N, C-alpha and C positions, 0 to 999 in steps of 0.2 A: 435381564440379568437372571442366569439360572444361580439356583442358591440350593443351601444343604440344610436339611434340617434333622435334627438328632433327639433321637428318642433315648431316655436312659432311666434306670428304675432305682439307682444306687447313688454312690458318691457323686456329687455334681463337679467338684473342681477336681478331679483325679483324669490324668492324662491316658491317652492310648499306648499301649507297649509298643517301643520302636518299631519292631518288624512289623506290626500292624499299620502303624503309621505311614512306613515307607509303603506298604503294598496299596493303602487307600488312596496316597497320593499319587502312586503311578498309573492306577485307574483312572485318577481324575485327568491325568496329563495325556493317557494314550486315548483315551476317547472325548478330551478337548471339552469338558464339561464347563470349565467355568470355575470349578470348586476352589476355595480359599482353603486347604485342607490344612488345619494346624494339629499340634499335639495333644492339644485339649479339645479336640473336636467333638467328643461326645457331649461336651459342656456348651458347645455352642448355640447360639439361638437361630430358632428355627423361623421360616417364612412361608406365608400361604402363595407364592409364586406358582403358577399351574405346573410349572418346569421344574418344581423342586425333587432333590433329592433326597431320601430317607436313609440314614442310617441308626440300628438300633443297638443300644451297647448294654452289658451288665459288668459287674464289678468282678474280676478274674481274681484268683488265689493269691494274688502280688499286691491285692489293691489299688490294682490301675484297672482301666477300661478296654473292656474286650469287644468287637463286633459280633452281632449276633446275625445282624441282616441288612444287607444292602440291597438297596431299590435305586437305579440309577435310570437317570432319564437325561438326555440330552436333547435340546430344542434349537441351540445356535453353535455355529462352529466358533468357538472361543479360541483364540491363540493362547496356547499355552506352553510353558517350558517344557523342553523335550523329555519324555518319559526316559527312564535311566535303560541302556541300551545293555546293561548286566543284569538285569532283572532276570533271576532262574525261577522263581516261587513266588506266588502271592499266598502269603500266612494271615489265616484268620483262625486260631484254635478252636474257639467259640462259633464260626459262622455256621447259620443251619439254613439260610436263604438267601442266593445270589440272584437279582434279576436287574436286568439291563433292557432298556426303551430307547434306541437310538433312531432319531427322525433325521440327523445330518451327518455326514461321512465326507470321506474315509477315515478309519483310525490312525493316531500319527505314525504308528510303526508296523505295517504289515506284516512283518516277519515274525511276529509273533503269536503263537494261539493262546486265547483266553482260557478253554479248558483245560491246555496242558499245565499253563502256570498254576490253575486252581485245584489241580489233582495231584496233590502231595501229600504225606505222611501227616504234615502237622495240621490238616483241613480235617481232623476225625470227626466232625459233626454236621460237616456240608452234604445235605440229602436232598436239596433243589435247586435246580438252576434254569431259569427263564431267561431265553432271548428273541426279544419282540423288536419288531422293523415296520413302521407303516409302510414305507416304501423299501423296495431292494437295496439297501446302501449299507446294512450291517453286515460284516462278511465274516464267517468264522469256520473254524475248522474241527472235526473231532477225532483225536490222535486214535491209532490202531488199537490199542488196548484198554480203550476208555469205558469205564472208569477204572483205575488201576489200585485207589488208594482210599478215595473218598467212598463212605455210603451211600451212594447215590440211588435213589427211588423214583426222582421225578427228573425229567428233561422236558420241556417244554421251548420249542422253536417255532415261532409265526413270522412270515414275511423276509425273511433275512437270505442272505446267499450264503450257500454251504458249497466250501471250497474241497471237501473230500466226500467220500463215501460214508456210509452211516454202518458203523462196523459192526461185526456179531457178536462182540464182548458187550453191547449195549443192551441185548436182549438177553438179560441174565434172571436168575431166579426173584432178586431182591426187589428188581422194578416196579412199582406200582402205576405209573404214569409215565406213557412214552408218546410224545406228541411232536409230529412236525407236519406243519400244514402251511400252504402256501411257501413252500421254500422253492428257491430259484437254484439249482445245481450249477456250476462253472464246468462242472464235466458233461459231455453231451450224453454219457452212457453210463449215469450213475449206479451202484449197487447198493441194494439194501441187505445187510446180512442177516436179516432172520430167516433163522432156522424153524420150519413150522413143527417139527418134531421135537423141539427143546420145550421142556415143561416150564412153563413161566407161573409160577403158584402163586405169587402174588399179584400179579398184573389185572388192572382194572378197567384202565383207559388205553386205547391204543389207536392212534391216528396218524396214518401215513396217508398225508394229503399233500403229496407233492410230486405230482407229473413233471417229467416221466418217471414212474415207480421204479423200474430196472428191475421187476418179479420177474424171473425166470420162469416160474412156475405157470402151467397151463392148468391144471387140477390143483385144488386147494381145498382141505379139509381142515376147519378148525372145530375141535373137540372138547368137551369138560377135562377130559384126561391131560391135555396138555394147557388149557387154559380153563383152570377151574375156578376162577372169580371174575372171568372178563365182563363186564357189564357194557361198555359203551366200545364201538369199533365204527372207524371211520377209513376206507382205504379206497384209492383212486389206482387205475391201472389204463396203459396204452394199449395193452395186449388184450386178445381175445381169452377170457378165463371163465372155467365151471368152477363156483366157490359153493361149497356146503357149510353153514355154520350150526351147530348144535348147542345149545346151551341153555340149562333151565335157569340161569341168573340175567340172562343177556335182556337189557332193557332199550339199547340202541344201535341198530346197525344204518350205515351209510354208505354205499357203494357207488362207485363212479367209475364209467369205464368209456374211452373213445372210441372202442370196437364194441359192435353187440354181442353180450355174453351171458351167462347163465347163472341164476342164484336160487339153490335151497335153500331157506331159511324156516320153514314151515315147523322144525322142533323149538322153537324158541317162545314156549308157551306165555311168558310175562314181558314180552318185548312191546314197549312204548312207543318207539319212532322206528317206523320202517322207511328209507329213502333209496330207491333203487332207481340209478341214473345210467342208461343203456345197459341195464341188465333185465333178462327179461326171468321172471321169476318161476320157479319149476312147477308152480301152482298158484291159480289166482285167487283160490278158498282160503282168506285170510280170519275164517270165524273162530278156530283153535286160538288165535291171539284175543283173549277175552279181555284184556286192557288196553289193546293197540290205540293209541289217540292218534298219531300223524302218520296217513298212508300217502307216498311220494311213489309215483312210478313214471319217470322221464325218460322222454327220448328214446323209447324201445320199437316202436312202429306198433304200439296198443291200438287196436281199432274199435274196441268195445269199452266201454264204460265199466270200472270195476262194481260189481254188485255184492260180492260175497265176503261181507266183513260186519263186525259185531256194533252194538250199540254204543261202545266207549270211544269210534271214532270219530272226531271232531274235526279234522282237517284233511280233505284230499286234495294233491296234487298231481294231476296227469299232463302237463304243460310238455309240447312239443312233442304229441304224438299226432294220430292220423283217424282220431275219433270223429265221425260223423253226426253222431246224436246222442241225447242221454233219455234213458229210460225214465217211466215215473215209477219212482220208488220214494223210500222212506228218507227225508232228508232233515227231520225235526231236530235230530241231534246233532247235527253238522254246522260247526261254524264259519267254514271256509273251504271253498272250491276254486281251485286255479286251473284256469282250463287254456292259459294262453297259448300260442303257438299251435293251436289243434286246427290248421287251415282249412280243413275239410268238415269241420263244426258248421251246421246250418241250422239248427234247432234247438232250444231247451223248452223242457216239460215244464208245466205249471207247478210242478212239486218242487222245483229248485226255489220257488217264492221264500222257502223257510230259511233259506242259509242268508245270515247275515253279510257276508261278504264273497262276494263272485270276482273273477278277472276274466274277463272274455276278449282281452287283447291279441291281436293278430288272428282273428278266426274270420268266419265266411258266414254269420249268423244273418239269416232275413226271418224266422221265427223266433220272437222273443216274447215271453210273458208279459203282460199288462204290467204286474207288479214293479219289474224292472224299471220300464219305462215312468210309471208313476214316482218313482225315489231314485232316478237315475243318477242325481249327484251325490247320494247316501251310499245307496246298494250296491254300487259299481265301480270296480276301478275301471274310469271311462275308457273305450277304445278310441283311438281317432280315426277308425275307418267305420263305424258307428253311429250314427244320430236318431235320436227318436223322430219321426214323423211330426213336422210341423203342427198336424190337425190333432194330434194325438190329444186326449182329453182323459183324466184318470178318474175313473167310475169306482167309487168306493161301494162295496156292496154289503150290506148288512142282512143275514138271515130273517131277522125280524128287528121291529124298532120299539116296542110296547113290551113291559116285563111286569111282573107281578113278586113281590117282596114277602117272604114269611119268615119269622122268628128264626129259624133253621135254614134260612137262604138270604142273606142280607147282603149280596153282592151280586151283578148283573154278570152274566156271560154274553161278551158281543163277539158274534162270530159272522165269519163272512169272508171277503176277499178284498185284497188290496188296503189292508188296516194299518199297513206300517209297523212300527213297534222297534225299528232302529236305534241302536245303542247311541249314534252319530245324531240321532236326529231327537228332539223334545216333543212330548204330547200334552195331554192332559195331565195334571198330578194326582188323580184321583184314579190313573188307570194303569194296568201293569200289563204288560207283555207276556202271552202264554203260550202262542204259537204264532211265529212272526209272519204278519198279513192276515192272519187266519181266524187268531183267538185273543180277545183283551178281556180283563177283569176290570169292570168298572166298580168303584166304591161310592153308593149314594151318600151324601152329607143330609139328606131329609126323607122321609118317609113317602112322599110325594114329588114327583117331577113331570111337568107337561113340556115338550118339545124342547127338552134343554138341548143346549148345544155342546157337542161332545169334540174336545180337538182331537185329531189324530195324527197330524203334523202341524207343528207350530210354525216352523219355516217355510211348508208350502200351503199353509191356510187351508188345509182338508181337514172338515167337517162334518158331522152325521147328527141330527137329530135324534133324540129318544125320550121314550116317556115311561114312566113306571107308577106302580100305586102299590099299597099295603095292605094286605089280606087282612082288616082291622079283627075280624070273627076270631081268628085264633093268635091273634097276639097276646103275647104274656106281660104282665107290667114289668117283667124284667128286662124287656127289650124298649127301657125308657126312651132311647132316643127315638124310636117309632113314634111314640104318642105326643112329641114335643110340636 
């Protein structure tokens, strides 16, 4: 049973203004939510049902309750009374945020436009509209001049069906967030009314990931003079395009195209996420992006693994390319490498042993370093076409196994090969990984140890014996634990 949860921070027994009650009731009936809306809705008890609907209220100037926020979720197709066919406007004078997440459909009367009903002069505070659907069952339309009356700064649509184009009026100077992601259009050739020359002075987030996008442009330039505050951009194309993005404040760029395209993104110095799917960057030198964290270059025919990036990069995804091998390079700062669907890839270097997570599905690897075979169930997103040799034996190697402690050196550096240290595995509690598979710090619990067994992997029962002593001549009495 879908329930209604109400939050009110003033008079508990006050009732909704009649016009707001009628509007709330109409929404409940139109979307078949099963709400039992009453005039004292803001005083109703709530529930913890996962499909609960949330309405927040305040006391208005008339001493009644007014709705400030609506979060509507419909999980079941409840049979409701028919919503009034004479509804001309949904009125909530104090409403700031309207959010709908519908998982069943369709609506009761498809001739109504939700956005058209909300866009009226009485809703002078409505700044945020969010429309979500797990499956494409929620359909909506955008009026040609929307928003005409409401002070909208954010529209977010995800997974829904759009029955109209995205109008030019939506791309105005007040907007802060425009997001259309995984949208299904009923029109086979939809249009997106974004004029790239219009200055959107407050826009910080722009997502138009709704193929086919309908972009008519072949050459696109996005620069600070038109998008001075833009920090996050995600665009998808079905056409071949040449796009240039320049921004001193850009943090994330995600571009995808079903046709090989070109992207010039080199003048985005503080970018943290760069994902190019089907795009060839004008330059593969990313060293000027000094805080870049995630680098994705997907499905663009790349045949050489990117090497020119800074130490800030912790994730690299080059899936769906034509890479044949990976050079010996420093991977010590990298936490993830995605190599999926590089069908020409035949070998991996020893250097990749320092990467905690590697995906090698759908490759042709025949030369794999021992470290991956040693920790196959832990280190690798296991490919179905590669199986470790049945005769494989993991050979843990220590550069040395005898150590001397001093007052200034009370820890042991264990260096070697195949030493593990994966976060999914457990090892000796007195040991801390420094460089995956290559270096561990061991903290002795006594001044002397002979043939002490150290566990490098509890789950795989990988152990080595080490010994240590303490140089008693230079031991200070301040190091009392060494003298015990």
